[in-house]
C-alpha positions in Angstrom: 260.0 31.6 145.3 258.5 28.3 144.1 257.2 25.7 146.5 259.1 22.3 145.8 256.2 20.2 146.4 253.3 22.0 144.9 253.9 23.0 141.4 254.0 20.4 138.5 256.8 20.2 136.2 255.0 22.2 133.3 254.4 25.3 135.6 258.0 25.0 136.7 259.3 24.9 133.0 257.0 28.0 132.2 258.3 29.9 135.4 261.8 29.2 134.4 261.2 30.2 130.7 259.6 33.5 132.0 263.1 34.2 134.0 262.5 32.5 137.4 265.8 30.8 138.2 264.4 29.2 141.5 262.3 27.0 139.0 265.5 25.3 137.7 266.4 24.7 141.3 263.3 22.8 141.9 263.4 20.7 138.8 267.1 19.7 139.6 266.3 18.9 143.3 263.2 16.8 142.1 265.1 14.7 139.5 268.7 14.6 140.2 268.7 11.6 142.7 266.5 9.7 140.3 268.8 10.5 137.1 272.0 9.7 139.3 270.7 6.1 139.8 269.8 5.7 136.4 273.0 6.8 134.9 274.9 4.9 137.4 272.9 1.9 136.6 273.8 2.5 132.8 277.4 2.0 133.7 278.6 5.3 134.7 281.4 5.3 137.0 280.4 6.8 140.4 283.1 9.4 139.9 281.5 10.4 136.6 277.7 10.5 137.7 278.0 14.3 138.9 279.5 15.3 135.7 277.0 13.4 133.8 274.1 14.9 135.7 275.5 18.5 135.3 276.1 18.0 131.6 272.4 16.6 131.3 270.8 19.7 133.3 273.0 22.2 131.4 271.9 20.7 127.9 268.0 20.5 129.3 268.0 24.1 130.5 269.8 25.2 127.3 267.4 23.5 125.0 264.1 24.0 127.4 262.6 25.8 124.5 262.4 22.6 122.5 260.2 20.9 125.1 257.0 20.8 123.6 255.2 19.7 126.7 253.3 16.9 125.0 255.2 14.4 126.8 256.6 14.2 130.3 259.4 16.4 131.4 260.8 13.7 133.5 260.9 11.3 130.4 262.6 14.1 128.2 265.1 14.8 130.9 266.0 11.1 131.4 266.7 11.0 127.7 269.1 13.8 127.7 270.8 12.0 130.8 271.0 8.8 129.0 272.6 10.7 125.8 275.0 12.3 128.1 276.0 9.0 129.6 276.2 7.5 126.2 278.4 10.5 125.1 280.8 9.8 127.9 280.9 6.0 126.9 281.7 7.2 123.3 284.7 9.0 124.5 286.0 5.6 126.1 285.5 6.6 129.8 283.1 3.8 130.6 284.3 1.0 133.0 281.2 -1.4 133.3 277.9 -1.9 134.5 277.1 -1.3 138.0 273.7 -1.6 139.8 273.0 0.8 142.6 272.0 -0.8 145.8 270.3 2.4 147.2 267.0 1.4 148.9 267.8 -2.2 149.4 268.9 -4.1 152.1 272.6 -4.3 152.8 274.0 -7.7 153.7 274.9 -8.3 157.3 278.6 -8.0 157.5 278.9 -10.1 160.4 277.6 -13.0 158.5 280.5 -13.9 156.0 278.3 -16.6 154.3 275.6 -14.2 153.8 278.0 -11.4 152.6 279.7 -13.8 150.1 276.2 -14.9 148.8 275.0 -11.3 148.3 278.4 -10.3 146.8 278.1 -13.2 144.3 274.3 -12.3 143.5 275.3 -8.7 142.8 278.3 -9.8 140.4 275.8 -12.2 138.6 273.3 -9.2 138.2 275.9 -6.8 137.3 277.4 -9.4 134.6 273.8 -10.2 133.5 272.8 -6.3 133.1 276.1 -5.8 131.2 275.3 -8.6 128.6 271.9 -7.3 127.9 271.3 -5.2 124.8 271.5 -1.5 125.6 267.8 -0.8 124.9 266.7 -3.7 127.0 269.0 -2.7 129.9 267.6 1.1 129.5 264.2 0.1 129.7 264.8 -2.4 132.7 266.5 0.0 134.7 264.0 3.1 134.1 261.2 0.6 134.9 262.6 -1.4 137.8 264.8 1.3 139.3 262.9 4.5 138.5 259.4 3.0 138.3 258.8 4.9 135.2 255.5 4.1 133.3 256.0 2.5 129.6 254.9 5.9 128.1 257.6 7.9 129.9 260.3 5.0 129.1 259.4 5.4 125.4 259.7 9.1 125.6 263.1 8.9 127.4 264.5 6.3 125.0 262.9 7.3 121.6 260.6 4.2 121.3 257.1 3.3 121.5 255.4 2.2 124.7 254.5 -1.2 123.1 258.4 -1.7 122.3 259.2 -0.7 125.9 257.0 -3.3 127.2 258.6 -5.9 124.8 262.2 -4.8 125.8 261.4 -5.0 129.6 259.9 -8.5 129.1 263.0 -9.8 127.3 265.2 -8.0 129.8 263.5 -9.6 132.9 263.6 -13.0 131.0 267.1 -12.9 130.3 267.9 -11.9 133.9 266.0 -14.4 135.5 267.8 -17.1 133.2 271.2 -15.6 133.9 270.4 -15.6 137.8 269.1 -19.1 137.9 271.9 -20.6 135.9 
C-alpha cells in the first residue's frame, strides 16, 4: 500500500504501471479536488464536474504509458481535464462560466446590503471571466485558483511559460478593468 503523503507523482506513476492499483487511488485523491475547481471554473456545470473528472482520470490512466515524465504529472493531468471539459462543451452541454467560491469568505447572510454587493461582484466577475478569450481564462484559473507555476500551466495548456505569463497578465488587466467599470 502506498503512503498518500510520501511518494512523488513519478513514483506513483511507476508503481501504477507496475500493477499497483492503489497508486492510482493516491493520484486521484491528490488531484481530484483541484481538478474539480478548475473544470468548474472553466464553466462546467456542477452537475457535470464528476463526469468530467471521471472521464479525465479514465483518459489519463488509459494513456499513462504516453506520460514521458519530462513535465509535471499535474500539468499533464490538468491538460487532460481541460480537454475533457472542452469535449463536453463541444457536445453543447456548457451552460456558462461559474467561479468557485471554495476557500473564500462567504458573505454574511444577515446583512442584505453586503449580500447584494457580494452577489453583484460575483456576477460581474463571472461575466468578465466568460468574456475572456479561452486561453486567458484557462491560464488565469490555473494560476489564480490552482496556484500552478507558469511551467505547469504551459504544459497543461500546450503553450510556453512566456505565453502563459502574457495570457495571465492580459487576463488580470481585463478583469480589473471589468470590475472597476
